[in-house]
GUTIDO-614344 format. One line per 2 residues: their letters; for each residue x, y, z of N, C-alpha, C, O. Coordinates in nm, 3 decimals. Layout:
% residues N
A	X Y Z X Y Z X Y Z X Y Z  ...
% end
This chain:
% residues 134
MT	0.083 -0.117 0.000 0.000 0.000 0.000 0.089 0.125 0.000 0.185 0.133 0.077  0.057 0.221 -0.086 0.135 0.345 -0.093 0.087 0.444 0.013 -0.019 0.428 0.072
WF	0.169 0.549 0.034 0.129 0.653 0.130 0.006 0.727 0.081 -0.076 0.773 0.161  -0.008 0.737 -0.049 -0.129 0.798 -0.106 -0.251 0.716 -0.067 -0.354 0.771 -0.028
DV	-0.240 0.582 -0.077 -0.351 0.494 -0.037 -0.384 0.511 0.111 -0.501 0.514 0.150  -0.281 0.522 0.193 -0.302 0.542 0.337 -0.379 0.671 0.361 -0.476 0.674 0.436
AM	-0.336 0.778 0.295 -0.403 0.908 0.312 -0.547 0.902 0.262 -0.636 0.960 0.324  -0.570 0.834 0.154 -0.707 0.824 0.101 -0.795 0.739 0.192 -0.913 0.771 0.212
NF	-0.740 0.632 0.248 -0.817 0.551 0.343 -0.852 0.631 0.468 -0.964 0.623 0.518  -0.755 0.709 0.518 -0.780 0.793 0.634 -0.890 0.894 0.602 -0.985 0.911 0.680
SR	-0.878 0.959 0.489 -0.978 1.059 0.449 -1.116 0.996 0.435 -1.216 1.055 0.476  -1.122 0.876 0.378 -1.250 0.807 0.363 -1.311 0.777 0.499 -1.431 0.796 0.519
EV	-1.228 0.731 0.594 -1.280 0.700 0.727 -1.331 0.826 0.797 -1.433 0.822 0.867  -1.261 0.936 0.778 -1.307 1.062 0.838 -1.440 1.105 0.777 -1.531 1.147 0.849
QE	-1.452 1.094 0.647 -1.576 1.135 0.581 -1.693 1.042 0.613 -1.808 1.083 0.601  -1.665 0.919 0.652 -1.770 0.825 0.689 -1.802 0.829 0.838 -1.893 0.759 0.883
AP	-1.729 0.908 0.913 -1.752 0.921 1.058 -1.883 0.998 1.081 -1.938 1.057 0.989  -1.932 0.996 1.205 -2.049 1.079 1.235 -2.024 1.224 1.192 -1.910 1.271 1.194
VA	-2.129 1.294 1.153 -2.116 1.428 1.096 -2.037 1.522 1.188 -1.953 1.597 1.140  -2.063 1.518 1.317 -1.992 1.607 1.409 -1.842 1.582 1.405 -1.763 1.676 1.409
IM	-1.801 1.457 1.399 -1.658 1.422 1.393 -1.599 1.468 1.261 -1.491 1.527 1.257  -1.670 1.440 1.152 -1.621 1.479 1.020 -1.604 1.630 1.012 -1.503 1.678 0.960
LW	-1.701 1.705 1.063 -1.690 1.851 1.061 -1.575 1.900 1.149 -1.503 1.992 1.112  -1.558 1.837 1.266 -1.450 1.877 1.357 -1.314 1.854 1.294 -1.228 1.942 1.299
VN	-1.291 1.737 1.236 -1.162 1.707 1.174 -1.135 1.803 1.057 -1.022 1.849 1.039  -1.238 1.833 0.980 -1.221 1.927 0.869 -1.192 2.068 0.921 -1.113 2.140 0.861
WL	-1.257 2.109 1.031 -1.230 2.239 1.092 -1.084 2.246 1.142 -1.016 2.346 1.120  -1.037 2.140 1.208 -0.897 2.135 1.252 -0.803 2.157 1.135 -0.709 2.235 1.141
SL	-0.830 2.085 1.028 -0.745 2.095 0.909 -0.749 2.235 0.851 -0.645 2.290 0.814  -0.868 2.294 0.844 -0.881 2.428 0.789 -0.806 2.530 0.873 -0.733 2.613 0.818
TA	-0.824 2.526 1.005 -0.756 2.626 1.088 -0.604 2.616 1.076 -0.535 2.717 1.078  -0.554 2.495 1.064 -0.409 2.478 1.050 -0.363 2.521 0.910 -0.260 2.587 0.896
CL	-0.438 2.483 0.809 -0.396 2.513 0.671 -0.410 2.660 0.635 -0.344 2.707 0.541  -0.492 2.735 0.707 -0.502 2.878 0.681 -0.370 2.950 0.705 -0.353 3.064 0.664
SI	-0.279 2.883 0.773 -0.147 2.943 0.797 -0.079 2.983 0.666 0.005 3.073 0.665  -0.115 2.917 0.559 -0.050 2.945 0.430 -0.074 3.089 0.384 0.004 3.144 0.307
LW	-0.182 3.151 0.432 -0.213 3.288 0.392 -0.109 3.388 0.442 -0.087 3.492 0.379  -0.044 3.358 0.554 0.052 3.450 0.614 0.195 3.395 0.608 0.285 3.450 0.672
LP	0.214 3.289 0.535 0.342 3.220 0.532 0.463 3.311 0.503 0.563 3.301 0.574  0.457 3.398 0.403 0.577 3.476 0.372 0.619 3.576 0.480 0.737 3.609 0.490
KQ	0.524 3.626 0.561 0.558 3.737 0.649 0.545 3.710 0.798 0.597 3.788 0.878  0.480 3.604 0.838 0.451 3.584 0.980 0.517 3.458 1.034 0.488 3.348 0.986
PV	0.605 3.471 1.134 0.671 3.353 1.191 0.572 3.251 1.249 0.595 3.130 1.239  0.464 3.298 1.310 0.365 3.203 1.365 0.309 3.116 1.253 0.295 2.995 1.270
AR	0.279 3.177 1.141 0.224 3.100 1.028 0.324 2.996 0.979 0.286 2.884 0.945  0.450 3.033 0.974 0.553 2.937 0.929 0.564 2.819 1.025 0.573 2.704 0.982
VV	0.563 2.848 1.154 0.572 2.740 1.254 0.450 2.649 1.244 0.463 2.527 1.244  0.332 2.707 1.234 0.209 2.627 1.226 0.208 2.546 1.096 0.170 2.429 1.097
FL	0.250 2.606 0.987 0.254 2.534 0.859 0.347 2.413 0.865 0.311 2.304 0.823  0.468 2.435 0.918 0.563 2.324 0.929 0.513 2.217 1.027 0.529 2.098 1.001
AT	0.454 2.260 1.138 0.399 2.164 1.235 0.286 2.084 1.172 0.274 1.964 1.195  0.205 2.150 1.092 0.094 2.081 1.026 0.146 1.976 0.928 0.096 1.863 0.925
AA	0.245 2.012 0.849 0.302 1.916 0.753 0.363 1.797 0.826 0.342 1.682 0.787  0.439 1.824 0.932 0.499 1.714 1.009 0.392 1.630 1.078 0.403 1.508 1.085
NV	0.288 1.696 1.128 0.179 1.626 1.194 0.108 1.531 1.097 0.078 1.416 1.131  0.081 1.579 0.978 0.014 1.495 0.877 0.099 1.373 0.845 0.048 1.261 0.837
AL	0.228 1.394 0.826 0.317 1.282 0.794 0.318 1.178 0.906 0.305 1.058 0.881  0.334 1.225 1.030 0.336 1.131 1.143 0.200 1.065 1.163 0.193 0.947 1.197
MM	0.094 1.142 1.143 -0.040 1.085 1.160 -0.063 0.972 1.058 -0.121 0.869 1.092  -0.021 0.991 0.936 -0.040 0.887 0.834 0.045 0.765 0.867 0.004 0.651 0.843
FV	0.164 0.787 0.920 0.250 0.676 0.961 0.182 0.594 1.071 0.174 0.471 1.063  0.134 0.661 1.174 0.068 0.592 1.286 -0.061 0.525 1.238 -0.090 0.411 1.276
YA	-0.138 0.596 1.156 -0.262 0.539 1.102 -0.232 0.413 1.020 -0.306 0.315 1.029  -0.126 0.415 0.941 -0.090 0.299 0.859 -0.060 0.177 0.946 -0.082 0.064 0.904
HL	-0.009 0.199 1.067 0.029 0.088 1.155 -0.079 0.049 1.256 -0.089 -0.068 1.292  -0.157 0.145 1.302 -0.257 0.117 1.406 -0.401 0.127 1.358 -0.491 0.071 1.421
GM	-0.423 0.197 1.249 -0.560 0.220 1.202 -0.622 0.337 1.278 -0.552 0.414 1.345  -0.753 0.349 1.267 -0.826 0.460 1.329 -0.856 0.424 1.474 -0.965 0.378 1.507
VR	-0.757 0.447 1.559 -0.771 0.418 1.702 -0.762 0.548 1.782 -0.718 0.651 1.731  -0.805 0.541 1.907 -0.805 0.660 1.993 -0.665 0.717 2.013 -0.651 0.837 2.037
AL	-0.563 0.635 2.002 -0.425 0.683 2.021 -0.381 0.778 1.910 -0.285 0.852 1.927  -0.450 0.777 1.799 -0.410 0.858 1.684 -0.403 1.007 1.719 -0.316 1.078 1.670
GG	-0.494 1.054 1.803 -0.493 1.195 1.842 -0.370 1.234 1.922 -0.335 1.351 1.929  -0.304 1.136 1.981 -0.182 1.165 2.056 -0.072 1.224 1.969 0.017 1.293 2.019
VH	-0.079 1.197 1.841 0.018 1.252 1.747 0.015 1.405 1.752 0.118 1.470 1.733  -0.101 1.462 1.775 -0.113 1.609 1.779 -0.022 1.674 1.883 0.021 1.787 1.865
FV	0.007 1.601 1.991 0.090 1.659 2.096 0.235 1.677 2.051 0.306 1.762 2.103  0.278 1.597 1.954 0.418 1.600 1.911 0.453 1.730 1.840 0.555 1.792 1.869
FM	0.368 1.772 1.746 0.398 1.891 1.666 0.302 2.007 1.691 0.344 2.122 1.701  0.173 1.977 1.700 0.075 2.085 1.715 0.079 2.147 1.855 0.054 2.266 1.871
GP	0.111 2.065 1.955 0.124 2.119 2.090 0.229 2.229 2.099 0.199 2.339 2.144  0.353 2.201 2.055 0.455 2.306 2.057 0.419 2.425 1.967 0.450 2.539 2.001
AL	0.356 2.400 1.852 0.315 2.510 1.764 0.211 2.598 1.833 0.213 2.720 1.820  0.122 2.535 1.906 0.021 2.609 1.980 0.085 2.697 2.088 0.050 2.814 2.103
VY	0.177 2.640 2.162 0.247 2.717 2.266 0.320 2.836 2.203 0.314 2.948 2.254  0.387 2.812 2.094 0.458 2.921 2.025 0.361 3.030 1.981 0.387 3.148 2.001
AW	0.249 2.990 1.920 0.150 3.087 1.872 0.094 3.170 1.986 0.082 3.292 1.974  0.060 3.106 2.097 0.004 3.178 2.212 0.107 3.274 2.272 0.071 3.383 2.315
RR	0.232 3.234 2.274 0.335 3.321 2.331 0.360 3.443 2.243 0.400 3.549 2.292  0.338 3.429 2.114 0.358 3.540 2.020 0.236 3.631 2.012 0.247 3.745 1.966
LP	0.120 3.583 2.055 -0.004 3.658 2.040 0.003 3.800 2.098 -0.043 3.893 2.031  0.057 3.822 2.218 0.060 3.959 2.271 0.138 4.058 2.184 0.111 4.179 2.189
SL	0.231 4.010 2.105 0.311 4.100 2.021 0.243 4.130 1.887 0.294 4.211 1.809  0.130 4.067 1.860 0.062 4.088 1.732 -0.039 4.202 1.745 -0.097 4.225 1.851
DK	-0.059 4.271 1.636 -0.163 4.374 1.631 -0.298 4.304 1.637 -0.332 4.226 1.549  -0.375 4.332 1.741 -0.498 4.258 1.768 -0.605 4.275 1.661 -0.696 4.192 1.650
DT	-0.596 4.379 1.581 -0.700 4.406 1.483 -0.670 4.351 1.344 -0.739 4.384 1.248  -0.568 4.267 1.332 -0.536 4.210 1.201 -0.602 4.073 1.185 -0.636 4.007 1.283
WH	-0.618 4.034 1.062 -0.674 3.900 1.035 -0.578 3.792 1.085 -0.622 3.685 1.128  -0.450 3.820 1.078 -0.352 3.723 1.126 -0.372 3.697 1.275 -0.374 3.581 1.318
AR	-0.386 3.801 1.355 -0.406 3.784 1.500 -0.538 3.713 1.528 -0.546 3.629 1.618  -0.641 3.745 1.452 -0.770 3.676 1.468 -0.753 3.527 1.439 -0.804 3.442 1.512
WV	-0.680 3.498 1.331 -0.657 3.357 1.297 -0.579 3.287 1.410 -0.612 3.174 1.445  -0.478 3.352 1.465 -0.400 3.292 1.574 -0.492 3.259 1.691 -0.479 3.152 1.752
RV	-0.584 3.349 1.724 -0.676 3.322 1.836 -0.769 3.205 1.804 -0.792 3.119 1.889  -0.823 3.201 1.682 -0.912 3.090 1.643 -0.834 2.959 1.638 -0.881 2.857 1.687
FG	-0.715 2.963 1.580 -0.629 2.846 1.577 -0.603 2.797 1.719 -0.615 2.678 1.747  -0.567 2.888 1.807 -0.536 2.852 1.945 -0.654 2.789 2.017 -0.641 2.684 2.079
AT	-0.769 2.852 2.008 -0.888 2.798 2.075 -0.925 2.661 2.019 -0.963 2.571 2.093  -0.915 2.647 1.888 -0.948 2.521 1.824 -0.855 2.410 1.869 -0.899 2.301 1.904
WV	-0.725 2.439 1.870 -0.629 2.335 1.901 -0.618 2.306 2.050 -0.580 2.195 2.088  -0.649 2.402 2.135 -0.658 2.372 2.279 -0.770 2.271 2.300 -0.755 2.174 2.375
TS	-0.883 2.295 2.234 -0.996 2.202 2.243 -0.957 2.065 2.190 -0.988 1.963 2.252  -0.889 2.063 2.077 -0.848 1.936 2.018 -0.755 1.858 2.109 -0.771 1.737 2.126
LW	-0.657 1.927 2.168 -0.562 1.857 2.255 -0.631 1.804 2.381 -0.593 1.699 2.432  -0.729 1.874 2.428 -0.806 1.825 2.544 -0.879 1.696 2.505 -0.873 1.597 2.578
ID	-0.947 1.697 2.391 -1.017 1.577 2.342 -0.916 1.464 2.319 -0.942 1.349 2.356  -0.803 1.497 2.259 -0.699 1.396 2.232 -0.647 1.334 2.360 -0.624 1.213 2.366
AV	-0.627 1.416 2.464 -0.577 1.363 2.592 -0.676 1.262 2.649 -0.635 1.157 2.700  -0.804 1.292 2.641 -0.907 1.199 2.689 -0.904 1.070 2.607 -0.909 0.960 2.662
DV	-0.896 1.084 2.475 -0.893 0.966 2.387 -0.770 0.879 2.412 -0.781 0.757 2.419  -0.654 0.941 2.425 -0.532 0.863 2.450 -0.540 0.792 2.585 -0.500 0.676 2.597
AR	-0.592 0.861 2.686 -0.608 0.798 2.818 -0.702 0.679 2.809 -0.677 0.575 2.869  -0.810 0.693 2.734 -0.903 0.580 2.715 -0.834 0.465 2.643 -0.852 0.349 2.679
WL	-0.754 0.498 2.541 -0.683 0.395 2.466 -0.583 0.323 2.556 -0.575 0.200 2.554  -0.509 0.399 2.634 -0.413 0.338 2.727 -0.483 0.253 2.832 -0.425 0.158 2.885
GG	-0.609 0.288 2.863 -0.688 0.212 2.957 -0.752 0.087 2.898 -0.823 0.014 2.968  -0.728 0.064 2.770 -0.777 -0.059 2.708 -0.894 -0.041 2.613 -0.943 -0.140 2.558
DT	-0.939 0.081 2.591 -1.050 0.105 2.497 -0.996 0.093 2.355 -0.926 0.181 2.307  -1.030 -0.016 2.291 -0.978 -0.043 2.157 -1.077 -0.008 2.046 -1.059 -0.047 1.931
AA	-1.183 0.064 2.082 -1.281 0.105 1.980 -1.215 0.200 1.883 -1.108 0.255 1.911  -1.279 0.220 1.770 -1.230 0.313 1.672 -1.217 0.451 1.734 -1.283 0.480 1.834
GF	-1.132 0.535 1.677 -1.106 0.667 1.730 -1.226 0.758 1.736 -1.217 0.869 1.790  -1.337 0.716 1.682 -1.456 0.800 1.685 -1.549 0.746 1.788 -1.657 0.801 1.809
% end
């Protein structure tokens, strides 16, 4: 199986998940990918963009080996966690009335929520819950 096949299988599973899960995963992806709009000029955008790319690669690797399990969200802590901390620490230095600062706040709130959900899922997985990640 190629990495493209792995990514397509992951995408298919996300799209077949309950609507709330599918919308949430797509929202996570959108908030992270919006970093491309500020890539040339904003360090926060560059960090988030690189973290997103690394996160996707690691997520597909783990998915290829474990499938859609609750532990999959733990991957977010490796790259998105540090990117989130960096973004939040830079927020006070940003002009609050710019679209970039608004995006940083939305990105931050979204990913704090995601990491909280991921922590619960990983704890359940470590506790023996082998159900699918949804």
